[in-house]
C-alpha positions, 0 to 999 in steps of 0.5 A, a space after each residue: 937623763 943618766 945618758 944625757 949627762 954621760 954624753 955631755 961629759 964625753 962631748 966635753 972631754 972630747 972638746 966637741 961643741 953640740 949643735 944648739 939650733 937655738 944659738 943659730 936662730 938667735 944669730 939669724 935674729 941679730 942679722 935681721 935686725 941689723 939689716 932692718 935697722 940699716 934699711 930704716 936709717 937709709 930710708 930716712 936718709 932718702 927723705 922717707 918720714 919715720 912712719 913711712 920708714 917703719 912701715 916699709 920695715 915691717 917686711 924686710 924686703 918690702 919697697 911698696 909704700 902705700 900712704 
């Protein structure tokens, strides 16, 4: 633990940001959520009902609807 604290202090002093994979994952999930919402809204505008649009949004790239 002592080494980690020393490394953190050194990185902060050098104004170097540590890479945090969790931050990157959160950013990617936000993009996916945004794209999914846009897809849902566009499907509604194209005449799909809410259940059909939701079903199509379960797979981001899917356009295959089975009623």
